[in-house]
DRENMAR-630431 format. One record per residue (C-alpha): residue in one letter; x, z, y. Coordinates in steps of 0.05 Angstrom, whole numbers, padded with zeros to 5 digits, always signed. Layout:
BEGIN
AXZY;...
END
This chain:
BEGIN
G+02300+02031+01540;F+02227+02054+01547;W+02238+02096+01611;E+02276+02040+01644;D+02225+01991+01631;A+02175+02042+01652;V+02194+02056+01724;I+02218+01980+01732;D+02144+01965+01713;N+02123+02024+01771;I+02171+02005+01816;D+02138+01923+01815;E+02071+01955+01821;Q+02086+01995+01878;Y+02118+01937+01907;D+02057+01887+01898;R+02018+01941+01921;L+02058+01947+01992;V+02061+01870+02002;Q+01989+01863+02002;H+01980+01920+02043;L+02032+01893+02089;R+01987+01819+02079;D+01912+01857+02090;S+01944+01893+02153;A+01976+01823+02187;K+01898+01793+02177;S+01864+01849+02206;A+01910+01848+02264;E+01906+01779+02285;D+01825+01787+02272;P+01802+01781+02351;A+01840+01719+02362;R+01813+01694+02298;R+01744+01692+02328;Q+01759+01666+02392;R+01799+01608+02344;A+01729+01605+02319;A+01690+01597+02385;A+01736+01544+02413;R+01730+01505+02349;A+01656+01509+02353;A+01649+01496+02423;G+01695+01430+02414;N+01757+01456+02458;Y+01812+01442+02405;R+01872+01453+02453;L+01854+01513+02461;M+01839+01529+02384;S+01907+01499+02375;E+01935+01549+02425;L+01908+01609+02396;A+01917+01580+02321;K+01997+01591+02351;R+01988+01656+02383;C+01954+01680+02308;R+02025+01660+02270;E+02069+01688+02322;A+02032+01761+02323;R+02024+01758+02249;K+02100+01742+02240;E+02109+01797+02284;D+02068+01846+02261;L+02094+01831+02191;K+02179+01845+02219;E+02157+01906+02249;R+02123+01937+02189;R+02180+01906+02136;A+02234+01942+02191;A+02194+02015+02185;V+02186+02001+02112;L+02255+01987+02109;S+02283+02047+02145;E+02236+02098+02111;A+02268+02063+02037;A+02339+02072+02070;E+02324+02149+02097;G+02299+02159+02020;G+02220+02177+02041;K+02155+02168+02039;P+02109+02180+02113;N+02054+02217+02086;D+02093+02257+02029;S+02162+02273+02025;N+02166+02303+01958;F+02142+02230+01932;N+02186+02205+01875;L+02170+02136+01847;C+02221+02148+01782;M+02184+02212+01765;M+02114+02178+01766;P+02076+02178+01690;T+02052+02104+01673;K+01983+02101+01652;E+02010+02092+01583;Q+02041+02170+01587;V+01983+02197+01619;E+01932+02167+01564;A+01980+02191+01509;T+01983+02268+01545;P+01912+02299+01535;G+01911+02360+01585;T+01959+02338+01631;P+01937+02353+01710;L+01918+02276+01715;T+01873+02288+01654;K+01852+02356+01650;G+01771+02366+01648;M+01776+02294+01625;P+01728+02284+01548;E+01785+02255+01505;
END
């Protein structure tokens, strides 16, 4: 039904945001190594560049493993790190909020 589809859509959106966050975090974790790699490339030191590239890949994989484990353990506990009362299934969809003027999310907004 409608509610099931809305819940699934919300879950899909949250999952996509989580995956993007994990990717962004992994990239920022490897930034210093990336800069070193670029410097090695500019200096023509391809052996060092190759070694740094390998370290970047390993660091990214390790970071993703750790983050994935943390997310899975939180999901198994049924919680969210910053908001223990968060319930994804109870979140209104964008359409529901827009269709209900005067809700806390739309209160004071021009109709």
